[in-house]
C-alpha positions as CSV (number, residue, x, y, z in Angstrom):
1,Q,-211.1,309.5,-83.7
2,T,-208.3,311.0,-85.4
3,E,-204.8,309.5,-84.6
4,E,-203.8,312.8,-83.5
5,I,-205.9,313.1,-80.9
6,C,-205.4,309.1,-80.1
7,K,-201.8,309.9,-80.3
8,R,-202.5,312.8,-77.3
9,A,-205.0,310.7,-75.5
10,V,-202.4,307.7,-74.8
11,Q,-199.9,309.7,-73.7
12,Q,-202.2,310.8,-70.7
13,N,-203.2,307.7,-70.1
14,G,-201.9,304.8,-71.2
15,L,-205.0,303.1,-70.9
16,A,-207.5,304.8,-73.3
17,V,-206.0,302.4,-75.9
18,Q,-209.1,300.2,-74.9
19,Y,-211.9,302.7,-76.6
20,I,-209.7,303.5,-79.7
21,K,-211.3,301.6,-82.5
22,T,-208.6,301.6,-85.2
23,Q,-205.4,300.6,-83.0
24,T,-202.2,301.6,-84.8
25,E,-198.7,300.8,-83.8
26,E,-197.4,304.4,-83.5
27,I,-200.5,305.0,-81.1
28,C,-199.7,301.9,-79.2
29,K,-196.2,302.5,-78.0
30,H,-197.7,305.5,-76.7
31,A,-200.0,304.2,-75.0
32,V,-197.4,301.3,-73.4
33,Q,-194.7,303.7,-72.7
34,Q,-197.2,305.6,-70.5
35,N,-198.3,302.9,-69.0
36,G,-196.8,299.2,-69.5
37,L,-200.5,297.2,-68.6
38,S,-202.4,298.6,-71.2
39,L,-200.9,296.0,-73.4
40,G,-203.6,294.1,-72.3
41,Y,-206.4,296.3,-74.3
42,I,-203.8,296.3,-77.3
43,K,-205.2,294.1,-80.1
44,D,-202.9,290.8,-80.5
45,Q,-201.4,291.5,-83.7
46,L,-200.2,294.6,-82.5
47,R,-198.6,293.3,-80.0
48,T,-194.8,293.3,-81.5
49,D,-191.8,292.4,-79.6
50,E,-190.9,296.0,-79.4
51,I,-194.5,297.4,-77.8
52,C,-193.6,294.1,-75.5
53,K,-190.5,295.3,-74.3
54,L,-191.4,298.8,-74.1
55,A,-194.2,297.7,-71.9
56,V,-192.0,295.5,-69.5
57,Q,-189.7,298.5,-69.2
58,Q,-192.2,300.8,-68.4
59,N,-194.2,298.1,-65.9
60,G,-192.4,294.6,-66.2
61,M,-195.5,293.3,-64.4
62,A,-196.6,293.6,-68.3
63,L,-195.3,290.4,-68.7
64,I,-198.7,288.8,-68.2
65,Y,-200.1,289.7,-71.5
66,I,-197.5,288.5,-73.4
67,K,-198.2,285.0,-74.5
68,C,-194.7,284.7,-76.9
69,Q,-192.1,285.4,-74.1
70,T,-188.4,285.6,-74.9
71,L,-185.4,285.5,-73.0
72,E,-184.9,288.8,-73.8
73,I,-188.8,290.2,-72.3
74,C,-188.4,288.5,-69.7
75,K,-185.1,289.8,-68.4
76,L,-186.1,293.6,-68.9
77,A,-189.8,292.7,-67.0
78,M,-187.5,291.1,-64.1
79,K,-185.7,294.5,-64.7
80,Q,-188.0,296.8,-64.4
81,N,-189.6,295.1,-61.1
82,K,-188.7,291.2,-59.6
83,N,-192.5,290.5,-59.2
84,A,-193.0,289.9,-62.6
85,R,-191.0,286.0,-61.9
86,K,-194.4,284.7,-61.3
87,F,-196.2,285.7,-65.0
88,I,-192.7,283.8,-66.2
89,S,-193.5,281.0,-68.6
90,Q,-192.1,277.7,-67.7
91,A,-189.7,277.7,-70.2
92,Y,-187.5,280.8,-68.9
93,D,-188.2,280.5,-65.1
94,I,-185.4,278.0,-64.1
95,Y,-183.3,281.0,-66.0
96,F,-184.5,283.1,-62.7
97,L,-183.9,280.5,-60.2
98,T,-182.3,281.7,-56.8
99,G,-180.6,280.8,-54.5
100,A,-183.8,279.9,-51.9
101,D,-185.3,277.8,-54.5
102,Y,-182.3,276.1,-55.0
103,Y,-182.7,274.9,-51.2
104,R,-186.2,274.6,-51.5
105,F,-185.6,272.2,-54.9
106,G,-182.8,270.0,-52.6
107,V,-184.6,268.9,-49.9
108,E,-187.1,268.2,-52.3
109,I,-185.4,266.2,-54.4
110,L,-183.8,264.2,-50.7
111,Y,-186.8,263.5,-49.5
112,A,-187.9,262.3,-53.0
113,Y,-184.4,260.1,-52.5
114,C,-185.5,259.0,-48.6
115,I,-188.3,257.6,-49.6
116,V,-187.2,256.1,-53.0
117,S,-184.4,254.6,-50.4
118,F,-187.1,253.4,-48.1
119,A,-189.2,251.2,-50.7
120,V,-186.4,249.8,-51.8
121,L,-184.9,249.1,-48.2
122,A,-188.9,247.7,-47.4
123,Q,-188.9,245.5,-50.3
124,K,-185.8,243.9,-49.5
125,F,-186.4,243.0,-45.9
126,R,-190.3,241.4,-47.2
127,N,-188.0,239.4,-49.5
128,S,-185.1,238.4,-47.4
């Protein structure tokens, strides 16, 4: 496997990176530019910020393979595919809340408040 043959292979099909014994940063860049999901076959030590950004720009769902997410990477993933939100780490999830999420959380908070208030009133009623 020469580097030139490997580059050509991943430019045709990024997923071919899984069969490359000696992955290089350049080969990995070509692979994720062709298919962002090829990030799943790239060795951890080669998953640089740059390669991760290229991967999510090509396919936002590649976010699932990124362990150390940054806000910038999450934004790029969401820009490419809104469904990538399900793979955003909790540290950045709040940044992407929608109006529907706020409504849902508001209802949940109101429900919890009503339960607590009812419990307090019941306790006061029992004590009197």
